[in-house]
C-alpha positions, 0 to 999 in steps of 0.5 A, a space after each residue: 837707448 831711449 830718452 824719456 821714452 824716445 829714441 835717443 843717442 849718446 856720445 862720449 868723449 873721452 880726453 887728456 889735458 895737460 893740468 899745469 900748461 903744456 909742460 905739465 903732467 895730463 889729466 884724463 876725463 871723460 864726459 858723456 852726453 844724451 839726446 833725444 834723435 830728431 830726424 833729418 829734415 
């Protein structure tokens, strides 16, 4: 994957959280983030 022409990484997190507290129904959602890959030093 490229980010502005540079090598990049993409992370997707999928989670279910209770909408109305611990006893409430679960709501599913996902979030995706992208960033330029950095070389380790």
